[in-house]
N, C-alpha and C positions, 0 to 999 in steps of 0.2 A: 322746676329742674334748672339750673344754671344756664348759660349762655352757651357756654364753653361743653358740657353736653351735650346740648345741643342740636349743636355745630359738629361733633363728634361723630351720634349720633345717625346726624344725617350724609354724611360721607362711609364711615366704617358701614351702618347697618342697612340701609337704605339704599346705597351706592348711591347718590348725589356728587354732583364732579363739585367741585372748589368753585367756578364758578356762580353753578345755582346759588351749593352754599351764601357765598357772598353776597348774591345783591336776593337772595328773601330777606335771610335775618340780616344784612347792612355790618358785614364786621366786615375788617379789611381783611385785606392780602397773605401782603406781614400776619399779624395777629391767626389768622386760620393755620397758617403754614406751619409759625414754631407750634401753637395749640396739636396741633398732628402730629407735630414730629418728637413732643414733649408726653402727648397722651402714648406713640407707640413704643418712645424706651424703657414710660414706666408705670403703664396700665390707670391703675387708678385715682395712681394715686399725684395725677398730672391734673384734678382735679377741685386737689386743696391750696389754698390759698397760703398767694406766696409773699413772702414780703418788698416792700422797696424798701431796703435802707439801702446801700449803694457799697459795693467789695471792700471798694477805699475810699481812702476821707485824703485828698492833696493837701487838704491844710493842716493833718494831723501832724500837732504834736511832737519829735522823736523821741523812740525810746529813750535815749540818751539824758536826753531834757530834762525830762520826764524823771529820772533818777535819778541827776540832780537836781532837782527842787527836792524830793525825799530826802536824801542824806543834809542838806543844810537846813528840812527845815525839823530831822532830829537833829543835828546837832546847837541848833540855836535853842528846841526848850528843852535837852537836855543838861543847857547852862544858864537857864533859864526866864531868858527876850523872848521877848514874843516872835511866832516863825507864820508872823502874816505873809501875803504879800509883798505892802509898802517892804517892810523891814528886808524883805531874800532880791527883791528886785533894788 
């Protein structure tokens, strides 16, 4: 049984307080309340592993730049030239 399931069981089934569960299982208050919120909204799906990948990448190449590079590569290939990074640069 995962720690998340133990914590939720202690609160929802056993009726223990958040403070008791935090002390007993050594979890942070913020994680406990985040897990409780997720469990109450999603049910059993709250225990499924979640991706840690960021939702946004501030350094991502803009879509317009990607499209331009793809067009340049196609034009260069069509004319028989090298379409590598050095040629495009």
